[in-house]
C-alpha positions as CSV (number, residue, x, y, z in Angstrom):
1,X,56.9,83.9,-88.3
2,X,60.1,81.9,-87.4
3,X,60.3,79.8,-84.2
4,X,63.0,82.1,-82.7
5,X,60.9,85.2,-83.3
6,X,57.9,83.5,-81.8
7,X,59.9,82.5,-78.7
8,X,61.3,86.0,-78.4
9,X,57.8,87.5,-78.5
10,X,56.5,85.0,-75.9
11,X,59.4,85.8,-73.6
12,X,58.8,89.6,-74.0
13,X,55.1,89.1,-73.2
14,X,56.1,87.7,-69.8
15,X,58.7,90.3,-68.8
16,X,57.1,93.4,-70.5
17,X,54.4,94.0,-67.8
18,X,57.2,94.0,-65.2
19,X,59.2,96.6,-67.1
20,X,56.1,98.7,-67.7
21,X,55.2,98.5,-64.0
22,X,58.8,99.4,-62.9
23,X,58.9,102.3,-65.3
24,X,55.5,103.7,-64.3
25,X,55.6,103.2,-60.5
26,X,59.3,103.5,-59.7
27,X,61.3,105.2,-62.4
28,X,58.8,108.0,-63.1
29,X,58.2,108.9,-59.4
30,X,62.0,108.9,-58.8
31,X,62.6,111.1,-61.8
32,X,59.8,113.5,-60.7
33,X,61.1,113.6,-57.2
34,X,64.6,114.5,-58.5
35,X,63.0,117.4,-60.5
36,X,61.0,118.5,-57.5
37,X,64.1,118.7,-55.3
38,X,65.2,121.7,-57.4
39,X,61.8,123.3,-57.4
40,X,59.4,125.2,-55.0
41,X,55.9,123.7,-55.1
42,X,53.1,123.2,-52.6
43,X,50.9,121.1,-54.8
44,X,48.5,123.9,-55.8
45,X,50.4,126.9,-57.1
46,X,52.7,126.9,-60.1
47,X,56.0,125.1,-59.8
48,X,59.0,127.5,-59.6
49,X,62.7,126.7,-60.2
50,X,64.5,127.0,-56.9
51,X,68.0,125.8,-57.7
52,X,69.8,124.4,-54.6
53,X,67.8,126.4,-52.1
54,X,65.9,123.3,-50.9
55,X,69.2,121.6,-50.1
56,X,70.7,124.6,-48.4
57,X,67.5,125.0,-46.4
58,X,67.5,121.4,-45.3
59,X,71.1,121.5,-44.0
60,X,70.3,124.6,-42.0
61,X,67.2,123.0,-40.5
62,X,67.9,121.7,-37.0
63,X,65.0,119.2,-37.3
64,X,66.7,117.6,-40.3
65,X,70.1,117.5,-38.5
66,X,68.4,115.8,-35.5
67,X,66.6,113.4,-37.9
68,X,69.8,112.6,-39.7
69,X,71.8,111.8,-36.6
70,X,68.9,109.8,-35.1
71,X,68.6,107.8,-38.3
72,X,72.3,106.8,-38.1
73,X,72.0,105.9,-34.4
74,X,68.8,103.9,-35.2
75,X,70.6,102.1,-38.1
76,X,73.8,101.2,-36.3
77,X,72.1,99.7,-33.2
78,X,69.2,98.0,-35.1
79,X,71.5,96.4,-37.7
80,X,74.1,95.3,-35.1
81,X,71.8,93.8,-32.5
82,X,69.3,92.3,-35.1
83,X,72.2,90.6,-36.8
84,X,73.7,89.2,-33.6
85,X,70.3,87.9,-32.1
86,X,69.1,86.5,-35.5
87,X,72.3,84.5,-35.9
88,X,72.4,83.4,-32.3
89,X,68.8,82.3,-32.2
90,X,69.1,80.5,-35.6
91,X,72.1,78.5,-34.4
92,X,70.2,77.6,-31.2
93,X,67.1,76.6,-33.0
94,X,69.0,74.6,-35.7
95,X,69.4,71.7,-33.2
96,X,67.0,68.8,-32.8
97,X,65.1,70.0,-29.8
98,X,61.6,69.2,-28.5
99,X,59.2,71.9,-29.6
100,X,61.7,73.6,-31.9
101,X,59.1,74.3,-34.5
102,X,57.0,76.1,-31.9
103,X,59.9,78.3,-30.9
104,X,60.8,79.1,-34.5
105,X,57.1,80.1,-35.1
106,X,57.1,82.2,-32.0
107,X,60.3,84.1,-33.0
108,X,59.0,84.6,-36.6
109,X,55.5,85.8,-35.5
110,X,56.4,89.5,-34.8
111,X,57.6,89.8,-38.4
112,X,54.1,89.1,-39.8
113,X,52.2,90.9,-37.1
114,X,50.5,94.2,-37.9
115,X,52.7,97.2,-37.2
116,X,49.8,99.0,-35.5
117,X,49.2,96.0,-33.3
118,X,52.8,95.8,-32.4
119,X,52.9,99.5,-31.6
120,X,49.8,99.2,-29.4
121,X,51.3,96.3,-27.5
122,X,54.7,97.9,-26.9
123,X,53.1,101.2,-25.9
124,X,51.3,99.2,-23.2
125,X,54.5,97.3,-22.3
126,X,56.6,100.5,-22.0
127,X,54.0,102.5,-19.9
128,X,56.1,104.4,-17.4
129,X,53.6,103.7,-14.5
130,X,52.1,100.3,-14.3
131,X,53.7,98.9,-17.5
132,X,55.0,95.3,-17.3
133,X,58.6,96.3,-18.2
134,X,58.9,99.0,-15.6
135,X,57.1,96.8,-13.0
136,X,59.7,94.1,-13.6
137,X,62.6,96.6,-13.5
138,X,61.2,98.0,-10.2
139,X,60.8,94.5,-8.7
140,X,64.5,93.7,-9.3
141,X,65.6,97.0,-7.6
142,X,66.2,99.3,-10.6
143,X,66.0,103.0,-9.4
144,X,65.0,105.9,-11.7
145,X,62.8,103.9,-14.0
146,X,63.0,104.9,-17.7
147,X,60.0,106.9,-19.1
148,X,60.4,105.0,-22.5
149,X,58.2,106.6,-25.1
150,X,57.3,109.6,-22.9
151,X,61.0,110.5,-22.4
152,X,63.2,112.3,-24.9
153,X,66.1,110.3,-23.4
154,X,64.6,106.9,-23.7
155,X,62.1,107.0,-26.6
156,X,64.7,106.2,-29.3
157,X,66.0,103.3,-27.2
158,X,62.5,101.9,-26.9
159,X,62.0,102.2,-30.7
160,X,65.3,100.4,-31.4
161,X,64.3,97.6,-29.0
162,X,60.9,97.1,-30.7
163,X,62.6,97.2,-34.2
164,X,65.1,94.5,-33.2
165,X,62.3,92.3,-31.8
166,X,60.3,92.7,-35.0
167,X,63.3,92.0,-37.3
168,X,64.8,89.0,-35.7
169,X,62.2,86.4,-37.0
170,X,62.7,87.1,-40.7
171,X,66.5,87.1,-40.6
172,X,66.5,84.0,-38.3
173,X,64.7,82.2,-41.2
174,X,67.4,83.3,-43.6
175,X,70.1,82.0,-41.3
176,X,68.2,78.7,-40.7
177,X,68.1,78.1,-44.4
178,X,71.8,78.8,-44.8
179,X,72.7,76.6,-41.9
180,X,71.0,73.6,-43.6
181,X,73.5,73.9,-46.5
182,X,76.6,73.5,-44.3
183,X,77.9,69.9,-44.9
184,X,77.7,67.8,-41.8
185,X,81.0,66.1,-42.8
186,X,82.8,69.3,-41.8
187,X,81.4,69.1,-38.2
188,X,82.2,65.4,-38.1
189,X,85.8,65.9,-39.2
190,X,86.2,68.8,-36.6
191,X,84.8,66.5,-33.9
192,X,87.4,63.8,-34.7
193,X,90.1,66.6,-34.5
194,X,88.8,67.5,-31.0
195,X,87.4,70.9,-31.9
196,X,85.2,72.6,-29.2
197,X,81.8,74.0,-29.9
198,X,83.2,77.6,-30.0
199,X,85.9,76.5,-32.4
200,X,83.3,74.9,-34.7
201,X,81.3,78.1,-34.8
202,X,84.4,80.3,-35.4
203,X,86.0,78.2,-38.1
204,X,83.0,76.4,-39.8
205,X,79.6,77.9,-39.1
206,X,80.5,81.6,-39.2
207,X,82.6,81.5,-42.4
208,X,80.2,79.2,-44.2
209,X,77.4,81.7,-43.6
210,X,79.3,84.6,-45.3
211,X,76.7,85.0,-48.2
212,X,73.9,85.0,-45.6
213,X,75.8,87.6,-43.5
214,X,76.1,89.9,-46.5
215,X,72.4,89.5,-47.4
216,X,71.2,90.1,-43.8
217,X,73.4,93.1,-43.2
218,X,72.6,94.7,-46.5
219,X,68.8,94.2,-46.1
220,X,68.8,95.3,-42.5
221,X,70.8,98.5,-43.4
222,X,68.5,99.4,-46.3
223,X,65.3,98.6,-44.4
224,X,66.6,100.6,-41.3
225,X,67.3,103.7,-43.4
226,X,63.8,103.6,-44.9
227,X,62.0,102.9,-41.6
228,X,58.8,104.9,-41.2
229,X,55.7,103.0,-40.3
230,X,56.9,101.5,-37.0
231,X,58.1,104.8,-35.7
232,X,55.1,106.6,-37.0
233,X,52.8,104.2,-35.1
234,X,54.9,104.1,-31.9
235,X,55.8,107.7,-31.3
236,X,55.1,109.7,-34.5
237,X,58.6,111.0,-34.2
238,X,58.1,112.3,-30.6
239,X,58.3,113.3,-27.9
240,X,59.5,116.5,-29.5
241,X,61.8,115.3,-32.3
242,X,63.6,112.6,-30.2
243,X,62.6,109.7,-32.5
244,X,62.2,111.5,-35.8
245,X,64.2,109.9,-38.6
246,X,64.6,111.1,-42.2
247,X,61.6,109.2,-43.5
248,X,59.4,111.0,-40.9
249,X,61.0,114.3,-41.8
250,X,60.1,113.6,-45.5
251,X,56.5,112.8,-44.5
252,X,56.2,116.0,-42.4
253,X,57.5,118.2,-45.2
254,X,55.2,116.6,-47.8
255,X,51.9,116.2,-46.0
256,X,52.0,118.7,-43.1
257,X,54.1,121.5,-44.4
258,X,53.1,120.9,-48.1
259,X,56.7,121.7,-49.1
260,X,57.2,119.1,-51.9
261,X,60.5,120.6,-52.9
262,X,62.1,120.3,-49.5
263,X,60.7,116.8,-49.0
264,X,62.1,115.7,-52.4
265,X,65.5,117.1,-51.6
266,X,65.5,115.1,-48.3
267,X,64.4,112.0,-50.3
268,X,67.4,112.5,-52.7
269,X,69.8,112.8,-49.7
270,X,68.4,109.6,-48.3
271,X,68.7,107.9,-51.7
272,X,72.3,108.9,-52.0
273,X,73.1,107.7,-48.5
274,X,71.6,104.3,-49.1
275,X,73.3,104.0,-52.5
276,X,76.7,104.9,-51.1
277,X,76.4,102.5,-48.2
278,X,75.2,99.7,-50.5
279,X,78.2,100.1,-52.8
280,X,80.6,100.1,-49.9
281,X,78.9,96.9,-48.6
282,X,79.4,95.2,-52.0
283,X,83.1,96.2,-52.1
284,X,83.5,95.1,-48.4
285,X,81.9,91.7,-49.2
286,X,84.8,90.6,-51.5
287,X,87.5,91.6,-48.9
288,X,85.4,89.9,-46.2
289,X,85.3,86.7,-48.3
290,X,89.1,86.8,-48.9
291,X,89.7,87.4,-45.1
292,X,87.4,84.5,-44.1
């Protein structure tokens, strides 16, 4: 056996388990889900070809329409505010302050906390009567206190607030790492030229963080479209369907209604939405880089 062949076999032995795992646990389930989206199957009886009936049934389902619109509302506000707060806190904690490591750890902690624990704490925080949040709002004179997770008008707002609070820590770390790579000479030169703090942020910090912006927005968008566990633990999609998103709808169709065809069709729709938005983001990145 030649040295090149031996090196090739050694290399394949390292990457082959990953390819096998990817094929068995990702590609096969995706392919099976695609097939199921055109079939009628409850998991027990024989599978029947259903054509496009699952897709037409979904788009005629008011619960799916509500879940779709609530998913977009959730994604827009979660991505926007998580991006702004993560960047702002990273810039603030990138300075040499006393106790900065404690504050960084405190901000990062929600990201590693158990989703169930987070849901229990925020359910207590947002209790309409006697909860700390409404007690504070009442103390500063707010009338008509929100019902949060018990109100169809406020439940989605509460879910978005908790999601932003949980996301900030991870993406703050991404920004802190990116901030360390900005050459100090740029800030020193701008100081000599008399630039203000806002001008330094606008013309140095923000443009130099462009790769981090792209990564943060892309990951936030994908994660937000796929959110399930946090909403399931906080409200289980309720009250009514006021916080139901597409992932909750897929779960309900699979494990409550036992309609695997319909749930697979919803999964394919979610897959297409995420793919299209990711492609648009990649195309937008180049234009954004040219603009900056």
